[in-house]
C-alpha positions as CSV (number, residue, x, y, z in Angstrom):
1,X,63.1,11.8,-112.8
2,X,63.3,8.8,-114.0
3,X,67.3,8.4,-113.6
4,X,66.8,9.4,-109.9
5,X,64.0,6.7,-109.0
6,X,66.6,4.2,-111.0
7,X,69.6,5.6,-109.0
8,X,67.8,4.9,-105.4
9,X,66.8,1.5,-106.5
10,X,70.6,1.3,-107.5
11,X,71.7,2.6,-104.4
12,X,69.5,0.0,-102.2
13,X,70.4,-3.5,-103.8
14,X,74.4,-1.8,-103.3
15,X,73.8,-1.4,-99.2
16,X,73.1,-5.1,-98.5
17,X,76.1,-6.0,-100.5
18,X,78.5,-4.0,-98.9
19,X,77.4,-5.4,-95.2
20,X,78.2,-8.6,-96.6
21,X,81.3,-7.8,-97.8
22,X,82.4,-6.5,-94.4
23,X,84.9,-9.0,-92.2
24,X,84.0,-10.5,-89.4
25,X,84.9,-9.8,-86.0
26,X,87.7,-11.9,-84.2
27,X,86.3,-13.8,-81.1
28,X,88.9,-14.3,-78.6
29,X,89.3,-18.6,-77.9
30,X,88.1,-19.1,-74.4
31,X,90.7,-21.2,-72.3
32,X,90.0,-24.9,-71.9
33,X,87.9,-25.8,-68.7
34,X,89.7,-27.5,-66.3
35,X,89.0,-31.3,-65.7
36,X,86.7,-31.6,-63.4
37,X,88.2,-33.0,-59.8
38,X,86.9,-36.6,-58.6
39,X,84.2,-36.1,-55.9
40,X,85.9,-37.9,-53.0
41,X,84.0,-35.9,-50.2
42,X,80.6,-37.2,-51.6
43,X,81.7,-40.6,-51.6
44,X,83.3,-40.4,-48.3
45,X,80.3,-39.1,-46.0
46,X,77.4,-41.7,-46.0
47,X,73.8,-40.7,-45.2
48,X,72.8,-41.4,-41.4
49,X,69.0,-42.0,-40.9
50,X,67.8,-39.5,-38.4
51,X,67.4,-40.8,-34.8
52,X,63.9,-39.2,-34.6
53,X,62.3,-41.1,-37.2
54,X,64.0,-44.1,-35.9
55,X,62.6,-43.9,-32.3
56,X,59.8,-46.4,-31.7
57,X,56.3,-44.9,-31.1
58,X,53.7,-46.2,-29.4
59,X,50.0,-46.2,-31.9
60,X,46.4,-45.6,-30.1
61,X,43.9,-48.0,-29.9
62,X,42.2,-47.0,-33.3
63,X,45.5,-47.1,-35.1
64,X,46.6,-50.2,-33.4
65,X,43.8,-51.8,-35.1
66,X,45.5,-50.9,-38.5
67,X,49.2,-51.2,-38.0
68,X,49.6,-53.2,-35.0
69,X,49.7,-52.7,-30.8
70,X,53.7,-53.0,-31.1
71,X,56.0,-50.1,-30.6
72,X,57.5,-48.7,-33.6
73,X,59.6,-45.9,-36.0
74,X,57.0,-43.7,-37.6
75,X,58.4,-45.0,-41.0
76,X,57.2,-48.5,-40.2
77,X,53.3,-47.4,-39.1
78,X,53.7,-45.4,-42.1
79,X,54.4,-48.3,-44.6
80,X,51.2,-50.8,-42.8
81,X,49.4,-47.5,-43.0
82,X,50.2,-47.7,-47.2
83,X,50.0,-51.0,-47.0
84,X,46.6,-51.0,-45.7
85,X,45.3,-48.6,-47.9
86,X,46.6,-50.3,-51.0
87,X,45.1,-54.0,-49.5
88,X,41.7,-52.4,-49.4
89,X,41.8,-50.0,-52.4
90,X,41.1,-46.9,-50.4
91,X,43.4,-44.5,-52.9
92,X,40.7,-43.0,-55.0
93,X,40.3,-43.7,-58.6
94,X,40.2,-40.3,-60.3
95,X,42.5,-38.2,-58.2
96,X,45.3,-40.8,-56.4
97,X,46.0,-38.0,-53.5
98,X,42.4,-38.3,-52.0
99,X,42.3,-41.5,-49.6
100,X,38.9,-42.5,-49.1
101,X,38.5,-43.7,-45.8
102,X,36.3,-46.8,-44.3
103,X,34.7,-47.8,-40.9
104,X,38.4,-48.5,-39.8
105,X,40.4,-45.4,-41.1
106,X,37.4,-42.9,-39.9
107,X,38.4,-42.5,-36.6
108,X,42.0,-42.0,-37.3
109,X,41.1,-39.6,-39.8
110,X,38.9,-37.6,-37.1
111,X,35.9,-38.3,-38.7
112,X,36.4,-37.5,-42.0
113,X,35.2,-39.5,-45.2
114,X,38.0,-38.7,-47.6
115,X,41.4,-37.3,-46.7
116,X,44.3,-35.7,-48.9
117,X,47.3,-37.7,-48.3
118,X,49.1,-34.9,-47.2
119,X,47.0,-34.2,-44.1
120,X,46.8,-37.7,-43.4
121,X,50.3,-38.4,-42.2
122,X,49.3,-35.3,-39.8
123,X,46.3,-36.8,-38.6
124,X,48.0,-39.9,-38.1
125,X,50.8,-38.3,-35.9
126,X,48.2,-37.3,-33.5
127,X,47.9,-41.2,-33.0
128,X,51.5,-41.5,-31.8
129,X,52.8,-41.4,-28.5
């Protein structure tokens, strides 16, 4: 019995050596990629502004107290509104997405004391003609 146990151990030790001795498979070389063409189309096409954003809108009386009464594009209304919010520190300290309304902004926000910045644009849109 001692001989068979010794043979089994020798056989186990010899197996990994056989696997390592196998020749590695040859991998076919991949063809080289073609050089990238210069992006002429992207350079030729310029971005244009959307006419709907640039069309002047008139703010309501409540919104005019903040951004001014003159007709202006929606983008300008948003810039002036954010300037007012930053100037008066109306952005929530912990959650920067929340805007805390003061006395002038509360009627614009539909009487809400605090509004999410994404809801703000929807509420302000109601005050534009």
